[in-house]
C-alpha positions as a Python dict, from the first residue, in 0.01 Angstrom:
ca = {
    (1, 'M'): (0, 0, 0),
    (2, 'Q'): (-374, 45, 34),
    (3, 'P'): (-588, -260, -45),
    (4, 'V'): (-821, -240, -342),
    (5, 'S'): (-1169, -155, -224),
    (6, 'G'): (-1416, -438, -244),
    (7, 'C'): (-1609, -370, -561),
    (8, 'C'): (-1754, -710, -608),
    (9, 'G'): (-1940, -967, -402),
    (10, 'K'): (-1758, -1284, -307),
    (11, 'P'): (-1950, -1517, -544),
    (12, 'K'): (-1871, -1290, -838),
    (13, 'T'): (-1502, -1278, -742),
    (14, 'L'): (-1480, -1656, -718),
    (15, 'L'): (-1659, -1702, -1050),
    (16, 'L'): (-1423, -1457, -1220),
    (17, 'G'): (-1125, -1637, -1071),
    (18, 'A'): (-1250, -1971, -1199),
    (19, 'M'): (-1309, -1832, -1548),
    (20, 'V'): (-962, -1678, -1560),
    (21, 'A'): (-806, -2000, -1436),
    (22, 'L'): (-967, -2187, -1724),
    (23, 'T'): (-840, -1926, -1971),
    (24, 'A'): (-486, -1944, -1833),
    (25, 'M'): (-492, -2324, -1842),
    (26, 'T'): (-595, -2318, -2206),
    (27, 'F'): (-304, -2087, -2289),
    (28, 'Y'): (-32, -2274, -2108),
    (29, 'V'): (-106, -2645, -2125),
    (30, 'P'): (21, -2802, -2449),
    (31, 'N'): (-204, -2999, -2680),
    (32, 'A'): (10, -3310, -2651),
    (33, 'M'): (43, -3503, -2327),
    (34, 'A'): (361, -3440, -2130),
    (35, 'E'): (628, -3707, -2106),
    (36, 'S'): (616, -3959, -1824),
    (37, 'P'): (645, -3756, -1502),
    (38, 'V'): (974, -3737, -1316),
    (39, 'K'): (955, -3728, -937),
    (40, 'V'): (1101, -3425, -757),
    (41, 'A'): (1119, -3375, -379),
    (42, 'A'): (1103, -3005, -289),
    (43, 'S'): (1059, -2777, 10),
    (44, 'A'): (912, -2431, 61),
    (45, 'I'): (787, -2201, 337),
    (46, 'G'): (435, -2265, 468),
    (47, 'R'): (160, -2370, 554),
    (48, 'P'): (0, -2128, 488),
    (49, 'P'): (274, -1998, 258),
    (50, 'I'): (429, -1655, 241),
    (51, 'F'): (334, -1479, -83),
    (52, 'S'): (651, -1570, -270),
    (53, 'N'): (584, -1939, -203),
    (54, 'T'): (240, -1925, -362),
    (55, 'F'): (412, -2008, -691),
    (56, 'V'): (358, -2367, -573),
    (57, 'D'): (-18, -2321, -548),
    (58, 'L'): (-36, -2135, -877),
    (59, 'A'): (160, -2409, -1053),
    (60, 'E'): (-72, -2673, -912),
    (61, 'A'): (-390, -2475, -987),
    (62, 'M'): (-282, -2405, -1347),
    (63, 'G'): (-146, -2756, -1408),
    (64, 'F'): (206, -2633, -1485),
    (65, 'Y'): (393, -2919, -1320),
    (66, 'K'): (175, -3175, -1494),
    (67, 'A'): (222, -2997, -1826),
    (68, 'V'): (601, -3018, -1806),
    (69, 'G'): (611, -3373, -1671),
    (70, 'A'): (714, -3306, -1312),
    (71, 'D'): (565, -3502, -1022),
    (72, 'V'): (654, -3265, -737),
    (73, 'N'): (611, -3353, -371),
    (74, 'F'): (651, -3056, -132),
    (75, 'R'): (757, -3053, 230),
    (76, 'W'): (666, -2736, 414),
    (77, 'F'): (872, -2559, 682),
    (78, 'S'): (818, -2242, 882),
    (79, 'R'): (1157, -2084, 802),
    (80, 'G'): (1370, -2043, 492),
    (81, 'T'): (1670, -2176, 685),
    (82, 'D'): (1480, -2500, 743),
    (83, 'T'): (1386, -2542, 376),
    (84, 'A'): (1753, -2495, 286),
    (85, 'K'): (1878, -2739, 550),
    (86, 'A'): (1639, -3003, 414),
    (87, 'V'): (1841, -2997, 91),
    (88, 'V'): (2167, -3034, 281),
    (89, 'T'): (2038, -3334, 478),
    (90, 'G'): (1902, -3498, 164),
    (91, 'D'): (1537, -3488, 274),
    (92, 'V'): (1455, -3295, -45),
    (93, 'E'): (1635, -3224, -370),
    (94, 'V'): (1540, -2861, -433),
    (95, 'A'): (1420, -2580, -208),
    (96, 'F'): (1295, -2224, -220),
    (97, 'T'): (1472, -2018, 44),
    (98, 'A'): (1601, -1671, 122),
    (99, 'T'): (1934, -1588, -39),
    (100, 'Q'): (2114, -1520, 291),
    (101, 'P'): (2083, -1868, 444),
    (102, 'A'): (2169, -2023, 108),
    (103, 'L'): (2490, -1821, 89),
    (104, 'N'): (2567, -1901, 451),
    (105, 'L'): (2541, -2272, 380),
    (106, 'I'): (2753, -2253, 65),
    (107, 'A'): (3017, -2055, 253),
    (108, 'S'): (3022, -2327, 518),
    (109, 'G'): (3094, -2590, 251),
    (110, 'A'): (2745, -2738, 209),
    (111, 'P'): (2715, -2937, -119),
    (112, 'I'): (2440, -2721, -270),
    (113, 'V'): (2412, -2486, -566),
    (114, 'V'): (2181, -2199, -665),
    (115, 'L'): (1972, -2262, -978),
    (116, 'V'): (1762, -1945, -1013),
    (117, 'G'): (1677, -1636, -811),
    (118, 'M'): (1429, -1365, -723),
    (119, 'P'): (1660, -1064, -698),
    (120, 'N'): (1439, -795, -549),
    (121, 'Q'): (1347, -828, -181),
    (122, 'D'): (1026, -696, -26),
    (123, 'F'): (1127, -681, 341),
    (124, 'F'): (1075, -358, 533),
    (125, 'V'): (1017, -255, 893),
    (126, 'G'): (663, -151, 981),
    (127, 'S'): (562, 7, 1311),
    (128, 'A'): (242, 100, 1490),
    (129, 'D'): (441, 260, 1771),
    (130, 'P'): (370, 636, 1756),
    (131, 'S'): (720, 713, 1885),
    (132, 'V'): (884, 546, 1584),
    (133, 'H'): (935, 778, 1288),
    (134, 'G'): (1241, 621, 1127),
    (135, 'C'): (1532, 382, 1166),
    (136, 'K'): (1703, 566, 1454),
    (137, 'D'): (1382, 551, 1660),
    (138, 'L'): (1409, 172, 1676),
    (139, 'K'): (1666, 206, 1956),
    (140, 'G'): (1531, 41, 2269),
    (141, 'K'): (1233, -109, 2088),
    (142, 'T'): (1124, -470, 2053),
    (143, 'V'): (1116, -584, 1691),
    (144, 'A'): (979, -913, 1556),
    (145, 'A'): (1233, -1053, 1311),
    (146, 'D'): (1238, -1438, 1326),
    (147, 'G'): (1543, -1634, 1446),
    (148, 'I'): (1913, -1558, 1451),
    (149, 'N'): (2062, -1556, 1099),
    (150, 'D'): (1722, -1606, 936),
    (151, 'A'): (1633, -1371, 650),
    (152, 'R'): (1436, -1110, 847),
    (153, 'Y'): (1693, -1104, 1123),
    (154, 'L'): (1976, -1043, 876),
    (155, 'Y'): (1772, -777, 694),
    (156, 'L'): (1707, -596, 1022),
    (157, 'Q'): (2074, -614, 1112),
    (158, 'A'): (2166, -459, 777),
    (159, 'L'): (1900, -187, 808),
    (160, 'L'): (2014, -87, 1158),
    (161, 'S'): (2370, -47, 1033),
    (162, 'T'): (2252, 230, 798),
    (163, 'C'): (2142, 450, 1089),
    (164, 'G'): (2423, 384, 1335),
    (165, 'L'): (2247, 116, 1537),
    (166, 'D'): (2316, -252, 1603),
    (167, 'L'): (2115, -550, 1718),
    (168, 'K'): (2237, -488, 2073),
    (169, 'D'): (2044, -159, 2063),
    (170, 'I'): (1709, -337, 2028),
    (171, 'T'): (1529, -650, 2149),
    (172, 'T'): (1432, -905, 1885),
    (173, 'I'): (1163, -1170, 1915),
    (174, 'N'): (1127, -1476, 1695),
    (175, 'V'): (790, -1428, 1527),
    (176, 'A'): (724, -1448, 1152),
    (177, 'T'): (474, -1542, 879),
    (178, 'T'): (118, -1626, 996),
    (179, 'P'): (187, -1588, 1371),
    (180, 'L'): (332, -1243, 1299),
    (181, 'V'): (22, -1134, 1108),
    (182, 'K'): (-214, -1262, 1376),
    (183, 'S'): (-14, -1109, 1661),
    (184, 'S'): (5, -774, 1482),
    (185, 'I'): (-370, -772, 1419),
    (186, 'A'): (-426, -850, 1788),
    (187, 'G'): (-204, -556, 1887),
    (188, 'Q'): (55, -778, 2055),
    (189, 'I'): (333, -672, 1818),
    (190, 'K'): (395, -307, 1738),
    (191, 'T'): (710, -321, 1526),
    (192, 'A'): (835, -595, 1293),
    (193, 'V'): (1006, -691, 971),
    (194, 'F'): (724, -761, 725),
    (195, 'H'): (669, -885, 374),
    (196, 'V'): (456, -648, 164),
    (197, 'D'): (146, -867, 173),
    (198, 'E'): (174, -941, 546),
    (199, 'L'): (146, -580, 660),
    (200, 'A'): (-116, -517, 391),
    (201, 'Q'): (-329, -788, 553),
    (202, 'V'): (-272, -638, 901),
    (203, 'E'): (-372, -291, 780),
    (204, 'F'): (-675, -431, 600),
    (205, 'E'): (-799, -611, 912),
    (206, 'T'): (-725, -333, 1162),
    (207, 'K'): (-814, -38, 935),
    (208, 'H'): (-498, 129, 1063),
    (209, 'R'): (-203, 248, 856),
    (210, 'W'): (137, 154, 1001),
    (211, 'L'): (457, 351, 949),
    (212, 'H'): (662, 196, 669),
    (213, 'I'): (1038, 243, 715),
    (214, 'A'): (1178, 233, 363),
    (215, 'T'): (1497, 47, 282),
    (216, 'P'): (1770, 300, 191),
    (217, 'D'): (1863, 285, -176),
    (218, 'A'): (2226, 198, -102),
    (219, 'L'): (2118, -102, 106),
    (220, 'E'): (1850, -205, -142),
    (221, 'K'): (2109, -239, -415),
    (222, 'S'): (2327, -465, -199),
    (223, 'L'): (2053, -718, -122),
    (224, 'H'): (1928, -1025, -307),
    (225, 'Y'): (1597, -1175, -200),
    (226, 'A'): (1546, -1546, -267),
    (227, 'V'): (1676, -1847, -458),
    (228, 'L'): (1599, -2200, -561),
    (229, 'I'): (1879, -2424, -442),
    (230, 'A'): (1948, -2789, -520),
    (231, 'S'): (2184, -3048, -384),
    (232, 'K'): (2477, -3115, -613),
    (233, 'K'): (2383, -3482, -590),
    (234, 'A'): (2035, -3410, -730),
    (235, 'V'): (2179, -3203, -1013),
    (236, 'V'): (2379, -3508, -1120),
    (237, 'E'): (2138, -3792, -1037),
    (238, 'N'): (1804, -3621, -1115),
    (239, 'K'): (1905, -3353, -1362),
    (240, 'E'): (1591, -3412, -1568),
    (241, 'G'): (1372, -3359, -1262),
    (242, 'M'): (1555, -3034, -1178),
    (243, 'I'): (1508, -2902, -1531),
    (244, 'R'): (1137, -2987, -1533),
    (245, 'F'): (1091, -2825, -1193),
    (246, 'L'): (1250, -2510, -1337),
    (247, 'E'): (1015, -2526, -1635),
    (248, 'G'): (725, -2505, -1391),
    (249, 'W'): (900, -2221, -1210),
    (250, 'I'): (941, -2024, -1533),
    (251, 'L'): (572, -2058, -1615),
    (252, 'T'): (468, -1936, -1270),
    (253, 'Q'): (704, -1637, -1271),
    (254, 'N'): (587, -1538, -1619),
    (255, 'M'): (224, -1543, -1509),
    (256, 'M'): (284, -1373, -1173),
    (257, 'S'): (471, -1087, -1341),
    (258, 'S'): (209, -1044, -1612),
    (259, 'P'): (40, -701, -1625),
    (260, 'A'): (-275, -853, -1776),
    (261, 'A'): (-577, -800, -1552),
    (262, 'A'): (-699, -1155, -1607),
    (263, 'D'): (-364, -1301, -1498),
    (264, 'K'): (-359, -1080, -1187),
    (265, 'V'): (-702, -1209, -1088),
    (266, 'A'): (-596, -1572, -1141),
    (267, 'V'): (-279, -1524, -935),
    (268, 'A'): (-466, -1340, -658),
    (269, 'T'): (-729, -1614, -647),
    (270, 'A'): (-464, -1885, -602),
    (271, 'A'): (-265, -1680, -351),
    (272, 'A'): (-564, -1581, -137),
    (273, 'K'): (-681, -1941, -122),
    (274, 'A'): (-333, -2062, -28),
    (275, 'N'): (-243, -1812, 242),
    (276, 'G'): (-589, -1733, 375),
    (277, 'S'): (-575, -1362, 292),
    (278, 'N'): (-850, -1149, 146),
    (279, 'F'): (-877, -1162, -231),
    (280, 'E'): (-870, -781, -246),
    (281, 'V'): (-549, -769, -41),
    (282, 'A'): (-383, -1033, -258),
    (283, 'L'): (-484, -851, -576),
    (284, 'A'): (-349, -519, -449),
    (285, 'A'): (-26, -687, -334),
    (286, 'I'): (39, -815, -684),
    (287, 'G'): (53, -457, -812),
    (288, 'D'): (300, -357, -540),
    (289, 'Y'): (515, -664, -605),
    (290, 'Q'): (522, -600, -978),
    (291, 'A'): (629, -241, -909),
    (292, 'I'): (951, -371, -752),
    (293, 'D'): (1003, -640, -1020),
    (294, 'Y'): (947, -911, -761),
    (295, 'W'): (897, -1177, -1029),
    (296, 'V'): (1148, -1164, -1314),
    (297, 'N'): (1162, -1348, -1643),
    (298, 'D'): (1531, -1434, -1637),
    (299, 'D'): (1754, -1638, -1408),
    (300, 'G'): (1758, -1359, -1146),
    (301, 'L'): (2124, -1422, -1063),
    (302, 'K'): (2309, -1106, -1163),
    (303, 'E'): (2663, -1154, -1043),
    (304, 'S'): (2711, -804, -900),
    (305, 'Q'): (2392, -831, -693),
    (306, 'M'): (2467, -1180, -562),
    (307, 'M'): (2818, -1084, -461),
    (308, 'S'): (2697, -760, -302),
    (309, 'Q'): (2461, -968, -87),
    (310, 'L'): (2752, -1190, 7),
    (311, 'D'): (2957, -882, 100),
    (312, 'Q'): (2668, -761, 315),
    (313, 'L'): (2675, -1091, 505),
    (314, 'V'): (3049, -1051, 558),
    (315, 'K'): (2991, -694, 681),
    (316, 'V'): (2744, -806, 950),
    (317, 'G'): (2961, -1101, 1051),
    (318, 'A'): (2740, -1382, 917),
    (319, 'V'): (3011, -1503, 676),
    (320, 'K'): (3384, -1495, 749),
    (321, 'P'): (3590, -1306, 487),
    (322, 'D'): (3818, -1604, 424),
    (323, 'K'): (3518, -1831, 362),
    (324, 'K'): (3363, -1624, 83),
    (325, 'P'): (3275, -1848, -214),
    (326, 'T'): (3323, -1726, -569),
    (327, 'Y'): (3024, -1660, -794),
    (328, 'D'): (3097, -1977, -992),
    (329, 'Q'): (3095, -2176, -667),
    (330, 'I'): (2750, -2038, -584),
    (331, 'V'): (2549, -2078, -905),
    (332, 'D'): (2478, -2327, -1182),
    (333, 'K'): (2281, -2140, -1449),
    (334, 'S'): (2291, -2417, -1709),
    (335, 'L'): (1974, -2593, -1590),
    (336, 'Y'): (1769, -2273, -1606),
    (337, 'A'): (1896, -2206, -1958),
    (338, 'E'): (1784, -2552, -2069),
    (339, 'A'): (1448, -2517, -1894),
    (340, 'R'): (1375, -2183, -2059),
    (341, 'K'): (1466, -2323, -2400),
    (342, 'R'): (1219, -2607, -2346),
    (343, 'V'): (942, -2377, -2223),
    (344, 'E'): (966, -2157, -2529),
    (345, 'A'): (979, -2461, -2758),
    (346, 'K'): (664, -2606, -2600),
    (347, 'F'): (460, -2292, -2536),
    (348, 'G'): (610, -2028, -2761),
    (349, 'K'): (786, -1712, -2656),
    (350, 'L'): (695, -1589, -2309),
    (351, 'R'): (427, -1326, -2334),
    (352, 'H'): (632, -1039, -2191),
}
């Protein structure tokens, strides 16, 4: 992805963002005041957040949580595994995390359930090493891919298996999110597992195009990217809070997937402010994310895709075959269904 060229001065960009934010607020916020807010304790990846976690900042900027009567308090962690574990320990009720650690926890017997998902992952390996031309060339290289059994690590393990390599054939280092971007810009890291927007920011700052190693189609179809999980206790004891949190989620995903230029500017403004990236990079990233259906306007939990991801974890040894949960043991789609019904009753049919 090449960043959009800077066509506008910064003051003009900020003014446009503010105007769009006001327009979006007018569209979404109902005329009547929301019901008394219900408290929800949540966790996500940040600060600053990865791009997928900027739904939090968009929801807050647009007033979505307030509009649906949710008083959400976020705790921020540096890894998706940590956000998920916070649900298991009871520190939070709901968390945004990568699908792999969520499935790992469910397979281990953790009392959690998946409420909604983002099915299409954006991980890929990028390299500035001139000797790397494809997957097989990673042999003997050092690759940044966060910690053992974290999402990037598991993605890298799956990718290597498609070209006859294994993790023992490379050296991995535990670097991700903002430290990864900064280290890559400084030239300290040459090869890594990136999110789309992360490498876009590196390329924008360094003015150098990295090699992008595409995910093979067969592997792509067996992966599932991210989920919102909740403790089973919270689903019972704070069901109303979980539904309202999902109402806010639905509004953010609808806006982030919108092809309307004004919505893209509003989302890019919120994202750039949240993660410290350039507005132009954030705006260009939105187009690339929409091209892979990163944000979907359904529950994002297609059974075949979820179970294929589970099978992939079994294949790489992260989940034991005899510990595989069934689809019904993984998901509870009823809360999303209720939340969507409420959103459309309050705001009308989703725009696309």
